[in-house]
Gaussian input, Z-matrix of N, CA and C with variables (Angstrom, degrees):
# hf/3-21g

backbone

0 1
 N
 C     1     B1
 C     2     B2     1     A1
 N     3     B3     2     A2     1     D1
 C     4     B4     3     A3     2     D2
 C     5     B5     4     A4     3     D3
 N     6     B6     5     A5     4     D4
 C     7     B7     6     A6     5     D5
 C     8     B8     7     A7     6     D6
 N     9     B9     8     A8     7     D7
 C    10    B10     9     A9     8     D8
 C    11    B11    10    A10     9     D9
 N    12    B12    11    A11    10    D10
 C    13    B13    12    A12    11    D11
 C    14    B14    13    A13    12    D12
 N    15    B15    14    A14    13    D13
 C    16    B16    15    A15    14    D14
 C    17    B17    16    A16    15    D15
 N    18    B18    17    A17    16    D16
 C    19    B19    18    A18    17    D17
 C    20    B20    19    A19    18    D18
 N    21    B21    20    A20    19    D19
 C    22    B22    21    A21    20    D20
 C    23    B23    22    A22    21    D21
 N    24    B24    23    A23    22    D22
 C    25    B25    24    A24    23    D23
 C    26    B26    25    A25    24    D24
 N    27    B27    26    A26    25    D25
 C    28    B28    27    A27    26    D26
 C    29    B29    28    A28    27    D27
 N    30    B30    29    A29    28    D28
 C    31    B31    30    A30    29    D29
 C    32    B32    31    A31    30    D30
 N    33    B33    32    A32    31    D31
 C    34    B34    33    A33    32    D32
 C    35    B35    34    A34    33    D33
 N    36    B36    35    A35    34    D34
 C    37    B37    36    A36    35    D35
 C    38    B38    37    A37    36    D36
 N    39    B39    38    A38    37    D37
 C    40    B40    39    A39    38    D38
 C    41    B41    40    A40    39    D39
 N    42    B42    41    A41    40    D40
 C    43    B43    42    A42    41    D41
 C    44    B44    43    A43    42    D42
 N    45    B45    44    A44    43    D43
 C    46    B46    45    A45    44    D44
 C    47    B47    46    A46    45    D45
 N    48    B48    47    A47    46    D46
 C    49    B49    48    A48    47    D47
 C    50    B50    49    A49    48    D48
 N    51    B51    50    A50    49    D49
 C    52    B52    51    A51    50    D50
 C    53    B53    52    A52    51    D51
 N    54    B54    53    A53    52    D52
 C    55    B55    54    A54    53    D53
 C    56    B56    55    A55    54    D54
 N    57    B57    56    A56    55    D55
 C    58    B58    57    A57    56    D56
 C    59    B59    58    A58    57    D57
 N    60    B60    59    A59    58    D58
 C    61    B61    60    A60    59    D59
 C    62    B62    61    A61    60    D60
 N    63    B63    62    A62    61    D61
 C    64    B64    63    A63    62    D62
 C    65    B65    64    A64    63    D63
 N    66    B66    65    A65    64    D64
 C    67    B67    66    A66    65    D65
 C    68    B68    67    A67    66    D66
 N    69    B69    68    A68    67    D67
 C    70    B70    69    A69    68    D68
 C    71    B71    70    A70    69    D69
 N    72    B72    71    A71    70    D70
 C    73    B73    72    A72    71    D71
 C    74    B74    73    A73    72    D72
 N    75    B75    74    A74    73    D73
 C    76    B76    75    A75    74    D74
 C    77    B77    76    A76    75    D75
 N    78    B78    77    A77    76    D76
 C    79    B79    78    A78    77    D77
 C    80    B80    79    A79    78    D78
 N    81    B81    80    A80    79    D79
 C    82    B82    81    A81    80    D80
 C    83    B83    82    A82    81    D81
 N    84    B84    83    A83    82    D82
 C    85    B85    84    A84    83    D83
 C    86    B86    85    A85    84    D84
 N    87    B87    86    A86    85    D85
 C    88    B88    87    A87    86    D86
 C    89    B89    88    A88    87    D87
 N    90    B90    89    A89    88    D88
 C    91    B91    90    A90    89    D89
 C    92    B92    91    A91    90    D90
 N    93    B93    92    A92    91    D91
 C    94    B94    93    A93    92    D92
 C    95    B95    94    A94    93    D93
 N    96    B96    95    A95    94    D94
 C    97    B97    96    A96    95    D95
 C    98    B98    97    A97    96    D96
 N    99    B99    98    A98    97    D97
 C   100   B100    99    A99    98    D98
 C   101   B101   100   A100    99    D99
 N   102   B102   101   A101   100   D100
 C   103   B103   102   A102   101   D101
 C   104   B104   103   A103   102   D102
 N   105   B105   104   A104   103   D103
 C   106   B106   105   A105   104   D104
 C   107   B107   106   A106   105   D105
 N   108   B108   107   A107   106   D106
 C   109   B109   108   A108   107   D107
 C   110   B110   109   A109   108   D108
 N   111   B111   110   A110   109   D109
 C   112   B112   111   A111   110   D110
 C   113   B113   112   A112   111   D111
 N   114   B114   113   A113   112   D112
 C   115   B115   114   A114   113   D113
 C   116   B116   115   A115   114   D114
 N   117   B117   116   A116   115   D115
 C   118   B118   117   A117   116   D116
 C   119   B119   118   A118   117   D117
 N   120   B120   119   A119   118   D118
 C   121   B121   120   A120   119   D119
 C   122   B122   121   A121   120   D120
 N   123   B123   122   A122   121   D121
 C   124   B124   123   A123   122   D122
 C   125   B125   124   A124   123   D123
 N   126   B126   125   A125   124   D124
 C   127   B127   126   A126   125   D125
 C   128   B128   127   A127   126   D126
 N   129   B129   128   A128   127   D127
 C   130   B130   129   A129   128   D128
 C   131   B131   130   A130   129   D129
 N   132   B132   131   A131   130   D130
 C   133   B133   132   A132   131   D131
 C   134   B134   133   A133   132   D132
 N   135   B135   134   A134   133   D133
 C   136   B136   135   A135   134   D134
 C   137   B137   136   A136   135   D135
 N   138   B138   137   A137   136   D136
 C   139   B139   138   A138   137   D137
 C   140   B140   139   A139   138   D138
 N   141   B141   140   A140   139   D139
 C   142   B142   141   A141   140   D140
 C   143   B143   142   A142   141   D141
 N   144   B144   143   A143   142   D142
 C   145   B145   144   A144   143   D143
 C   146   B146   145   A145   144   D144
 N   147   B147   146   A146   145   D145
 C   148   B148   147   A147   146   D146
 C   149   B149   148   A148   147   D147
 N   150   B150   149   A149   148   D148
 C   151   B151   150   A150   149   D149
 C   152   B152   151   A151   150   D150
 N   153   B153   152   A152   151   D151
 C   154   B154   153   A153   152   D152
 C   155   B155   154   A154   153   D153
 N   156   B156   155   A155   154   D154
 C   157   B157   156   A156   155   D155
 C   158   B158   157   A157   156   D156
 N   159   B159   158   A158   157   D157
 C   160   B160   159   A159   158   D158
 C   161   B161   160   A160   159   D159
 N   162   B162   161   A161   160   D160
 C   163   B163   162   A162   161   D161
 C   164   B164   163   A163   162   D162
 N   165   B165   164   A164   163   D163
 C   166   B166   165   A165   164   D164
 C   167   B167   166   A166   165   D165
 N   168   B168   167   A167   166   D166
 C   169   B169   168   A168   167   D167
 C   170   B170   169   A169   168   D168
 N   171   B171   170   A170   169   D169
 C   172   B172   171   A171   170   D170
 C   173   B173   172   A172   171   D171
 N   174   B174   173   A173   172   D172
 C   175   B175   174   A174   173   D173
 C   176   B176   175   A175   174   D174
 N   177   B177   176   A176   175   D175
 C   178   B178   177   A177   176   D176
 C   179   B179   178   A178   177   D177
 N   180   B180   179   A179   178   D178
 C   181   B181   180   A180   179   D179
 C   182   B182   181   A181   180   D180
 N   183   B183   182   A182   181   D181
 C   184   B184   183   A183   182   D182
 C   185   B185   184   A184   183   D183
 N   186   B186   185   A185   184   D184
 C   187   B187   186   A186   185   D185
 C   188   B188   187   A187   186   D186
 N   189   B189   188   A188   187   D187
 C   190   B190   189   A189   188   D188
 C   191   B191   190   A190   189   D189
 N   192   B192   191   A191   190   D190
 C   193   B193   192   A192   191   D191
 C   194   B194   193   A193   192   D192
 N   195   B195   194   A194   193   D193
 C   196   B196   195   A195   194   D194
 C   197   B197   196   A196   195   D195
 N   198   B198   197   A197   196   D196
 C   199   B199   198   A198   197   D197
 C   200   B200   199   A199   198   D198
 N   201   B201   200   A200   199   D199
 C   202   B202   201   A201   200   D200
 C   203   B203   202   A202   201   D201
 N   204   B204   203   A203   202   D202
 C   205   B205   204   A204   203   D203
 C   206   B206   205   A205   204   D204
 N   207   B207   206   A206   205   D205
 C   208   B208   207   A207   206   D206
 C   209   B209   208   A208   207   D207
 N   210   B210   209   A209   208   D208
 C   211   B211   210   A210   209   D209
 C   212   B212   211   A211   210   D210
 N   213   B213   212   A212   211   D211
 C   214   B214   213   A213   212   D212
 C   215   B215   214   A214   213   D213
 N   216   B216   215   A215   214   D214
 C   217   B217   216   A216   215   D215
 C   218   B218   217   A217   216   D216
 N   219   B219   218   A218   217   D217
 C   220   B220   219   A219   218   D218
 C   221   B221   220   A220   219   D219
 N   222   B222   221   A221   220   D220
 C   223   B223   222   A222   221   D221
 C   224   B224   223   A223   222   D222
 N   225   B225   224   A224   223   D223
 C   226   B226   225   A225   224   D224
 C   227   B227   226   A226   225   D225
 N   228   B228   227   A227   226   D226
 C   229   B229   228   A228   227   D227
 C   230   B230   229   A229   228   D228
 N   231   B231   230   A230   229   D229
 C   232   B232   231   A231   230   D230
 C   233   B233   232   A232   231   D231
 N   234   B234   233   A233   232   D232
 C   235   B235   234   A234   233   D233
 C   236   B236   235   A235   234   D234
 N   237   B237   236   A236   235   D235
 C   238   B238   237   A237   236   D236
 C   239   B239   238   A238   237   D237
 N   240   B240   239   A239   238   D238
 C   241   B241   240   A240   239   D239
 C   242   B242   241   A241   240   D240
 N   243   B243   242   A242   241   D241
 C   244   B244   243   A243   242   D242
 C   245   B245   244   A244   243   D243
 N   246   B246   245   A245   244   D244
 C   247   B247   246   A246   245   D245
 C   248   B248   247   A247   246   D246
 N   249   B249   248   A248   247   D247
 C   250   B250   249   A249   248   D248
 C   251   B251   250   A250   249   D249
 N   252   B252   251   A251   250   D250
 C   253   B253   252   A252   251   D251
 C   254   B254   253   A253   252   D252
 N   255   B255   254   A254   253   D253
 C   256   B256   255   A255   254   D254
 C   257   B257   256   A256   255   D255
 N   258   B258   257   A257   256   D256
 C   259   B259   258   A258   257   D257
 C   260   B260   259   A259   258   D258
 N   261   B261   260   A260   259   D259
 C   262   B262   261   A261   260   D260
 C   263   B263   262   A262   261   D261
 N   264   B264   263   A263   262   D262
 C   265   B265   264   A264   263   D263
 C   266   B266   265   A265   264   D264
 N   267   B267   266   A266   265   D265
 C   268   B268   267   A267   266   D266
 C   269   B269   268   A268   267   D267
 N   270   B270   269   A269   268   D268
 C   271   B271   270   A270   269   D269
 C   272   B272   271   A271   270   D270
 N   273   B273   272   A272   271   D271
 C   274   B274   273   A273   272   D272
 C   275   B275   274   A274   273   D273
 N   276   B276   275   A275   274   D274
 C   277   B277   276   A276   275   D275
 C   278   B278   277   A277   276   D276
 N   279   B279   278   A278   277   D277
 C   280   B280   279   A279   278   D278
 C   281   B281   280   A280   279   D279
 N   282   B282   281   A281   280   D280
 C   283   B283   282   A282   281   D281
 C   284   B284   283   A283   282   D282
 N   285   B285   284   A284   283   D283
 C   286   B286   285   A285   284   D284
 C   287   B287   286   A286   285   D285
 N   288   B288   287   A287   286   D286
 C   289   B289   288   A288   287   D287
 C   290   B290   289   A289   288   D288
 N   291   B291   290   A290   289   D289
 C   292   B292   291   A291   290   D290
 C   293   B293   292   A292   291   D291
 N   294   B294   293   A293   292   D292
 C   295   B295   294   A294   293   D293
 C   296   B296   295   A295   294   D294
 N   297   B297   296   A296   295   D295
 C   298   B298   297   A297   296   D296
 C   299   B299   298   A298   297   D297
 N   300   B300   299   A299   298   D298
 C   301   B301   300   A300   299   D299
 C   302   B302   301   A301   300   D300
 N   303   B303   302   A302   301   D301
 C   304   B304   303   A303   302   D302
 C   305   B305   304   A304   303   D303
 N   306   B306   305   A305   304   D304
 C   307   B307   306   A306   305   D305
 C   308   B308   307   A307   306   D306
 N   309   B309   308   A308   307   D307
 C   310   B310   309   A309   308   D308
 C   311   B311   310   A310   309   D309
 N   312   B312   311   A311   310   D310
 C   313   B313   312   A312   311   D311
 C   314   B314   313   A313   312   D312
 N   315   B315   314   A314   313   D313
 C   316   B316   315   A315   314   D314
 C   317   B317   316   A316   315   D315
 N   318   B318   317   A317   316   D316
 C   319   B319   318   A318   317   D317
 C   320   B320   319   A319   318   D318
 N   321   B321   320   A320   319   D319
 C   322   B322   321   A321   320   D320
 C   323   B323   322   A322   321   D321
 N   324   B324   323   A323   322   D322
 C   325   B325   324   A324   323   D323
 C   326   B326   325   A325   324   D324
 N   327   B327   326   A326   325   D325
 C   328   B328   327   A327   326   D326
 C   329   B329   328   A328   327   D327
 N   330   B330   329   A329   328   D328
 C   331   B331   330   A330   329   D329
 C   332   B332   331   A331   330   D330
 N   333   B333   332   A332   331   D331
 C   334   B334   333   A333   332   D332
 C   335   B335   334   A334   333   D333
 N   336   B336   335   A335   334   D334
 C   337   B337   336   A336   335   D335
 C   338   B338   337   A337   336   D336

   B1=1.4546
   B2=1.5193
   B3=1.3237
   B4=1.4582
   B5=1.5108
   B6=1.3289
   B7=1.4637
   B8=1.5155
   B9=1.3111
   B10=1.4585
   B11=1.5220
   B12=1.3319
   B13=1.4608
   B14=1.5247
   B15=1.3234
   B16=1.4595
   B17=1.5256
   B18=1.3337
   B19=1.4591
   B20=1.5249
   B21=1.3135
   B22=1.4603
   B23=1.5198
   B24=1.3101
   B25=1.4527
   B26=1.5173
   B27=1.3021
   B28=1.4601
   B29=1.5311
   B30=1.3331
   B31=1.4725
   B32=1.5281
   B33=1.3364
   B34=1.4628
   B35=1.5249
   B36=1.3273
   B37=1.4630
   B38=1.5236
   B39=1.3234
   B40=1.4637
   B41=1.5222
   B42=1.3332
   B43=1.4606
   B44=1.5343
   B45=1.3159
   B46=1.4629
   B47=1.5238
   B48=1.3280
   B49=1.4652
   B50=1.5223
   B51=1.3289
   B52=1.4639
   B53=1.5270
   B54=1.3024
   B55=1.4685
   B56=1.5324
   B57=1.3277
   B58=1.4632
   B59=1.5298
   B60=1.3384
   B61=1.4679
   B62=1.5296
   B63=1.3260
   B64=1.4675
   B65=1.5275
   B66=1.3219
   B67=1.4743
   B68=1.5278
   B69=1.3368
   B70=1.4601
   B71=1.5099
   B72=1.3312
   B73=1.4669
   B74=1.5221
   B75=1.3221
   B76=1.4672
   B77=1.5224
   B78=1.3299
   B79=1.4601
   B80=1.5177
   B81=1.3397
   B82=1.4631
   B83=1.5274
   B84=1.3173
   B85=1.4616
   B86=1.5274
   B87=1.3331
   B88=1.4633
   B89=1.5285
   B90=1.3426
   B91=1.4652
   B92=1.5223
   B93=1.3324
   B94=1.4663
   B95=1.5192
   B96=1.3230
   B97=1.4600
   B98=1.5223
   B99=1.3049
   B100=1.4599
   B101=1.5289
   B102=1.3293
   B103=1.4629
   B104=1.5212
   B105=1.3406
   B106=1.4689
   B107=1.5243
   B108=1.3208
   B109=1.4590
   B110=1.5258
   B111=1.3114
   B112=1.4570
   B113=1.5201
   B114=1.3190
   B115=1.4761
   B116=1.5184
   B117=1.3272
   B118=1.4644
   B119=1.5295
   B120=1.3255
   B121=1.4733
   B122=1.5302
   B123=1.3211
   B124=1.4590
   B125=1.5136
   B126=1.3314
   B127=1.4649
   B128=1.5232
   B129=1.3099
   B130=1.4586
   B131=1.5300
   B132=1.3241
   B133=1.4668
   B134=1.5184
   B135=1.3331
   B136=1.4639
   B137=1.5302
   B138=1.3352
   B139=1.4647
   B140=1.5237
   B141=1.3241
   B142=1.4634
   B143=1.5265
   B144=1.3185
   B145=1.4568
   B146=1.5228
   B147=1.3319
   B148=1.4746
   B149=1.5234
   B150=1.3157
   B151=1.4783
   B152=1.5260
   B153=1.3183
   B154=1.4647
   B155=1.5228
   B156=1.3306
   B157=1.4665
   B158=1.5232
   B159=1.3347
   B160=1.4627
   B161=1.5278
   B162=1.3360
   B163=1.4706
   B164=1.5233
   B165=1.3157
   B166=1.4620
   B167=1.5249
   B168=1.3443
   B169=1.4617
   B170=1.5223
   B171=1.3277
   B172=1.4704
   B173=1.5156
   B174=1.3372
   B175=1.4613
   B176=1.5120
   B177=1.3335
   B178=1.4593
   B179=1.5266
   B180=1.3441
   B181=1.4634
   B182=1.5180
   B183=1.3245
   B184=1.4677
   B185=1.5195
   B186=1.3121
   B187=1.4615
   B188=1.5104
   B189=1.3268
   B190=1.4603
   B191=1.5147
   B192=1.3170
   B193=1.4597
   B194=1.5171
   B195=1.3484
   B196=1.4494
   B197=1.5157
   B198=1.3236
   B199=1.4591
   B200=1.5281
   B201=1.3247
   B202=1.4699
   B203=1.5183
   B204=1.3009
   B205=1.4593
   B206=1.5134
   B207=1.2892
   B208=1.4551
   B209=1.5244
   B210=1.3009
   B211=1.4538
   B212=1.5238
   B213=1.3260
   B214=1.4625
   B215=1.5159
   B216=1.3297
   B217=1.4614
   B218=1.5211
   B219=1.3197
   B220=1.4584
   B221=1.5218
   B222=1.3154
   B223=1.4573
   B224=1.5280
   B225=1.3072
   B226=1.4674
   B227=1.5303
   B228=1.3381
   B229=1.4681
   B230=1.5230
   B231=1.3266
   B232=1.4574
   B233=1.5229
   B234=1.3187
   B235=1.4708
   B236=1.5248
   B237=1.3285
   B238=1.4738
   B239=1.5207
   B240=1.3287
   B241=1.4692
   B242=1.5248
   B243=1.3307
   B244=1.4574
   B245=1.5230
   B246=1.3270
   B247=1.4644
   B248=1.5254
   B249=1.3254
   B250=1.4583
   B251=1.5241
   B252=1.3165
   B253=1.4666
   B254=1.5275
   B255=1.3171
   B256=1.4650
   B257=1.5339
   B258=1.3256
   B259=1.4650
   B260=1.5323
   B261=1.3280
   B262=1.4660
   B263=1.5243
   B264=1.3255
   B265=1.4610
   B266=1.5225
   B267=1.3145
   B268=1.4633
   B269=1.5236
   B270=1.3302
   B271=1.4642
   B272=1.5229
   B273=1.3218
   B274=1.4629
   B275=1.5273
   B276=1.3265
   B277=1.4560
   B278=1.5238
   B279=1.3082
   B280=1.4558
   B281=1.5216
   B282=1.3230
   B283=1.4591
   B284=1.5175
   B285=1.2870
   B286=1.4666
   B287=1.5196
   B288=1.3161
   B289=1.4541
   B290=1.5167
   B291=1.2976
   B292=1.4583
   B293=1.5213
   B294=1.2816
   B295=1.4541
   B296=1.5096
   B297=1.3122
   B298=1.4523
   B299=1.5214
   B300=1.3170
   B301=1.4624
   B302=1.5146
   B303=1.3142
   B304=1.4625
   B305=1.5108
   B306=1.2942
   B307=1.4582
   B308=1.5151
   B309=1.2857
   B310=1.4547
   B311=1.5178
   B312=1.3068
   B313=1.4549
   B314=1.5156
   B315=1.3273
   B316=1.4582
   B317=1.5068
   B318=1.3027
   B319=1.4584
   B320=1.5157
   B321=1.3209
   B322=1.4605
   B323=1.5137
   B324=1.3143
   B325=1.4558
   B326=1.5168
   B327=1.2808
   B328=1.4486
   B329=1.5147
   B330=1.3522
   B331=1.4656
   B332=1.5212
   B333=1.3140
   B334=1.4496
   B335=1.5183
   B336=1.3432
   B337=1.4568
   B338=1.4849
   A1=109.06
   A2=116.25
   A3=122.23
   A4=108.73
   A5=116.92
   A6=120.56
   A7=109.59
   A8=115.17
   A9=120.88
   A10=109.70
   A11=118.56
   A12=121.07
   A13=111.19
   A14=115.05
   A15=119.40
   A16=111.73
   A17=117.49
   A18=121.17
   A19=108.50
   A20=115.91
   A21=120.38
   A22=108.20
   A23=115.93
   A24=121.03
   A25=109.34
   A26=114.82
   A27=121.71
   A28=108.51
   A29=117.65
   A30=120.09
   A31=112.92
   A32=117.08
   A33=120.04
   A34=110.79
   A35=116.48
   A36=120.30
   A37=109.94
   A38=115.79
   A39=120.54
   A40=110.26
   A41=116.98
   A42=121.19
   A43=110.70
   A44=117.04
   A45=120.83
   A46=110.52
   A47=117.40
   A48=120.34
   A49=110.83
   A50=117.00
   A51=121.24
   A52=110.21
   A53=116.30
   A54=120.47
   A55=110.95
   A56=116.04
   A57=120.22
   A58=110.96
   A59=116.39
   A60=120.65
   A61=110.83
   A62=116.37
   A63=120.03
   A64=111.36
   A65=116.42
   A66=120.61
   A67=112.31
   A68=118.02
   A69=120.89
   A70=116.05
   A71=118.37
   A72=121.05
   A73=114.47
   A74=118.36
   A75=119.50
   A76=110.37
   A77=115.85
   A78=120.73
   A79=113.34
   A80=116.27
   A81=119.06
   A82=109.12
   A83=115.87
   A84=120.70
   A85=108.19
   A86=115.79
   A87=120.66
   A88=108.93
   A89=117.09
   A90=118.90
   A91=110.61
   A92=115.82
   A93=121.41
   A94=108.47
   A95=116.15
   A96=119.56
   A97=106.60
   A98=116.84
   A99=119.82
   A100=110.89
   A101=117.54
   A102=120.57
   A103=111.78
   A104=116.10
   A105=120.46
   A106=110.92
   A107=116.11
   A108=120.07
   A109=110.31
   A110=116.41
   A111=120.64
   A112=111.89
   A113=116.86
   A114=120.45
   A115=111.02
   A116=116.73
   A117=120.86
   A118=112.22
   A119=116.85
   A120=120.46
   A121=113.26
   A122=116.86
   A123=119.99
   A124=113.02
   A125=116.49
   A126=122.78
   A127=109.47
   A128=115.29
   A129=118.21
   A130=108.40
   A131=115.47
   A132=120.30
   A133=109.92
   A134=116.93
   A135=121.34
   A136=111.03
   A137=116.71
   A138=120.37
   A139=110.56
   A140=117.08
   A141=120.71
   A142=110.40
   A143=117.27
   A144=121.62
   A145=110.67
   A146=116.74
   A147=120.72
   A148=111.60
   A149=116.05
   A150=119.61
   A151=110.23
   A152=116.92
   A153=120.70
   A154=109.97
   A155=117.26
   A156=120.84
   A157=111.55
   A158=117.92
   A159=121.33
   A160=110.80
   A161=116.11
   A162=120.14
   A163=111.00
   A164=116.03
   A165=121.30
   A166=110.45
   A167=117.11
   A168=121.74
   A169=112.45
   A170=116.96
   A171=121.23
   A172=112.51
   A173=117.04
   A174=120.68
   A175=113.86
   A176=117.80
   A177=121.15
   A178=112.30
   A179=116.67
   A180=121.57
   A181=109.66
   A182=115.43
   A183=123.28
   A184=106.24
   A185=116.37
   A186=119.27
   A187=110.15
   A188=115.42
   A189=123.23
   A190=106.16
   A191=116.24
   A192=119.85
   A193=110.93
   A194=114.93
   A195=121.79
   A196=109.29
   A197=117.46
   A198=121.68
   A199=111.72
   A200=117.22
   A201=120.36
   A202=112.28
   A203=116.30
   A204=120.82
   A205=109.29
   A206=113.68
   A207=119.31
   A208=108.62
   A209=115.96
   A210=121.23
   A211=107.10
   A212=115.82
   A213=120.64
   A214=110.05
   A215=114.28
   A216=121.85
   A217=108.08
   A218=117.69
   A219=120.90
   A220=109.64
   A221=116.04
   A222=120.75
   A223=108.39
   A224=115.45
   A225=121.22
   A226=109.59
   A227=117.29
   A228=120.92
   A229=111.48
   A230=117.40
   A231=120.81
   A232=111.35
   A233=115.70
   A234=119.86
   A235=110.67
   A236=116.74
   A237=120.13
   A238=111.15
   A239=116.99
   A240=120.71
   A241=110.06
   A242=117.13
   A243=120.59
   A244=111.12
   A245=116.93
   A246=119.97
   A247=110.88
   A248=117.03
   A249=121.39
   A250=110.24
   A251=116.33
   A252=121.35
   A253=110.10
   A254=116.20
   A255=121.32
   A256=110.49
   A257=116.70
   A258=120.59
   A259=110.91
   A260=116.62
   A261=119.84
   A262=110.67
   A263=116.65
   A264=120.25
   A265=111.63
   A266=117.28
   A267=120.01
   A268=109.40
   A269=117.02
   A270=119.25
   A271=111.77
   A272=117.98
   A273=121.25
   A274=111.21
   A275=116.98
   A276=120.34
   A277=116.17
   A278=118.30
   A279=119.69
   A280=109.93
   A281=115.25
   A282=120.37
   A283=107.57
   A284=114.05
   A285=118.77
   A286=109.29
   A287=115.54
   A288=120.37
   A289=106.81
   A290=114.51
   A291=118.12
   A292=109.00
   A293=114.60
   A294=121.02
   A295=107.32
   A296=115.40
   A297=120.48
   A298=108.08
   A299=116.23
   A300=121.68
   A301=109.49
   A302=114.92
   A303=120.23
   A304=108.10
   A305=115.80
   A306=119.17
   A307=110.29
   A308=113.49
   A309=120.93
   A310=108.13
   A311=116.66
   A312=121.26
   A313=107.98
   A314=114.82
   A315=120.42
   A316=108.85
   A317=116.87
   A318=119.12
   A319=108.65
   A320=116.14
   A321=121.26
   A322=111.55
   A323=114.02
   A324=120.45
   A325=109.44
   A326=118.41
   A327=122.72
   A328=111.63
   A329=116.08
   A330=120.90
   A331=112.39
   A332=119.98
   A333=123.44
   A334=115.32
   A335=116.00
   A336=118.49
   A337=113.64
   D1=147.38
   D2=-178.47
   D3=-73.99
   D4=136.10
   D5=177.54
   D6=-105.44
   D7=147.14
   D8=-178.25
   D9=-68.22
   D10=135.03
   D11=-177.08
   D12=-69.64
   D13=157.65
   D14=178.49
   D15=-76.46
   D16=-22.88
   D17=179.23
   D18=-95.19
   D19=121.04
   D20=176.15
   D21=-109.06
   D22=135.47
   D23=-178.48
   D24=-102.42
   D25=144.36
   D26=177.33
   D27=-64.34
   D28=135.62
   D29=179.43
   D30=-56.98
   D31=-30.77
   D32=178.08
   D33=-68.24
   D34=-36.83
   D35=176.77
   D36=-64.01
   D37=-45.59
   D38=-179.60
   D39=-61.71
   D40=-41.33
   D41=179.66
   D42=-57.59
   D43=-46.17
   D44=-179.14
   D45=-70.56
   D46=-44.14
   D47=178.56
   D48=-58.84
   D49=-44.13
   D50=179.91
   D51=-61.81
   D52=-44.39
   D53=179.67
   D54=-61.75
   D55=-45.76
   D56=179.35
   D57=-63.17
   D58=-42.36
   D59=179.79
   D60=-62.68
   D61=-41.09
   D62=179.93
   D63=-66.90
   D64=-23.55
   D65=176.53
   D66=-87.72
   D67=-1.16
   D68=175.40
   D69=108.17
   D70=7.55
   D71=-175.18
   D72=-74.63
   D73=-1.77
   D74=174.10
   D75=-82.20
   D76=-28.96
   D77=-176.08
   D78=-92.31
   D79=-33.77
   D80=-173.45
   D81=-160.48
   D82=171.17
   D83=174.39
   D84=-67.97
   D85=137.59
   D86=176.47
   D87=-123.36
   D88=146.44
   D89=177.37
   D90=-74.34
   D91=132.76
   D92=-178.52
   D93=-141.23
   D94=132.43
   D95=169.10
   D96=-110.25
   D97=143.88
   D98=-178.49
   D99=-64.90
   D100=-29.77
   D101=176.56
   D102=-64.71
   D103=-47.54
   D104=178.73
   D105=-64.70
   D106=-43.95
   D107=178.86
   D108=-59.69
   D109=-43.92
   D110=178.28
   D111=-59.85
   D112=-46.21
   D113=178.97
   D114=-61.15
   D115=-43.59
   D116=-177.55
   D117=-67.29
   D118=-29.30
   D119=-178.47
   D120=-103.39
   D121=1.79
   D122=-179.78
   D123=73.13
   D124=34.98
   D125=-178.94
   D126=-120.68
   D127=161.65
   D128=172.30
   D129=-73.22
   D130=162.00
   D131=177.83
   D132=-60.83
   D133=-39.04
   D134=-178.47
   D135=-65.59
   D136=-42.42
   D137=179.13
   D138=-65.80
   D139=-42.88
   D140=178.12
   D141=-61.31
   D142=-41.49
   D143=178.34
   D144=-62.63
   D145=-42.67
   D146=177.62
   D147=-62.95
   D148=-39.70
   D149=179.71
   D150=-64.24
   D151=-41.16
   D152=177.67
   D153=-62.24
   D154=-45.81
   D155=179.68
   D156=-63.55
   D157=-38.24
   D158=177.10
   D159=-62.69
   D160=-45.10
   D161=178.91
   D162=-63.35
   D163=-37.95
   D164=178.07
   D165=-65.50
   D166=-46.10
   D167=179.00
   D168=-61.31
   D169=-33.32
   D170=-178.78
   D171=-87.13
   D172=-0.09
   D173=177.72
   D174=74.82
   D175=21.93
   D176=-178.62
   D177=-90.68
   D178=-16.88
   D179=175.40
   D180=-137.43
   D181=160.24
   D182=170.01
   D183=-111.44
   D184=149.64
   D185=-178.97
   D186=-138.84
   D187=139.32
   D188=169.61
   D189=-122.33
   D190=132.30
   D191=-177.82
   D192=-87.10
   D193=132.78
   D194=176.36
   D195=-112.75
   D196=-176.49
   D197=-178.29
   D198=-66.13
   D199=-49.70
   D200=-177.52
   D201=-110.80
   D202=-27.89
   D203=-176.94
   D204=-132.30
   D205=156.97
   D206=172.44
   D207=-95.81
   D208=152.17
   D209=175.76
   D210=-103.13
   D211=128.85
   D212=-174.82
   D213=-127.84
   D214=142.22
   D215=176.62
   D216=-140.79
   D217=142.09
   D218=176.29
   D219=-71.31
   D220=141.24
   D221=174.42
   D222=-86.86
   D223=176.29
   D224=175.85
   D225=-57.58
   D226=-42.33
   D227=178.89
   D228=-66.06
   D229=-35.51
   D230=176.65
   D231=-64.10
   D232=-41.22
   D233=177.75
   D234=-67.37
   D235=-37.66
   D236=177.22
   D237=-63.67
   D238=-36.58
   D239=177.55
   D240=-61.08
   D241=-43.05
   D242=178.47
   D243=-68.75
   D244=-36.45
   D245=177.54
   D246=-64.94
   D247=-37.46
   D248=176.60
   D249=-63.29
   D250=-43.90
   D251=177.76
   D252=-61.87
   D253=-43.38
   D254=178.46
   D255=-60.76
   D256=-45.00
   D257=-179.81
   D258=-61.06
   D259=-36.91
   D260=175.92
   D261=-60.34
   D262=-46.39
   D263=-179.06
   D264=-66.84
   D265=-37.39
   D266=177.14
   D267=-61.46
   D268=-43.75
   D269=-178.99
   D270=-66.89
   D271=-25.80
   D272=178.28
   D273=-80.03
   D274=-46.30
   D275=-169.02
   D276=-101.01
   D277=-19.51
   D278=-176.48
   D279=-75.96
   D280=129.78
   D281=178.50
   D282=-80.24
   D283=131.21
   D284=-179.92
   D285=-118.28
   D286=97.72
   D287=173.59
   D288=-87.26
   D289=124.45
   D290=-179.77
   D291=-118.32
   D292=134.63
   D293=177.53
   D294=-117.04
   D295=131.38
   D296=178.85
   D297=-122.53
   D298=126.88
   D299=178.94
   D300=-114.32
   D301=137.54
   D302=174.90
   D303=-129.54
   D304=144.53
   D305=178.48
   D306=165.29
   D307=-174.25
   D308=179.72
   D309=-125.27
   D310=133.43
   D311=177.99
   D312=-87.98
   D313=125.86
   D314=177.30
   D315=-129.99
   D316=158.21
   D317=178.54
   D318=-78.88
   D319=151.67
   D320=179.62
   D321=-86.23
   D322=174.13
   D323=177.99
   D324=-112.86
   D325=145.68
   D326=176.40
   D327=60.84
   D328=-126.98
   D329=-177.72
   D330=-70.00
   D331=-22.95
   D332=-177.91
   D333=-83.15
   D334=4.46
   D335=-177.77
   D336=-64.28

């Protein structure tokens, strides 16, 4: 059975990581402005900027600063955070039919051998 990880991520962090990943930040750096991110997530620009800085401080994203936008990419730890979240959902929603058989194997007689 899957055990709950010792590291728990803030739901707000997961929300931003998921959004960035869906925009392609797992594969490469993507341009992101905190204003656009805020609008897309229903946050103020200041809150979106704080969330980006928090993710950066925790090593969940990498950032390169550009003239108008920053370029952001998920780190290995950022991807692991999303994988942990995914594993939680799998354990909640995945149906697990288990079959258990008990018995003794014996050789057959005649044609049933």
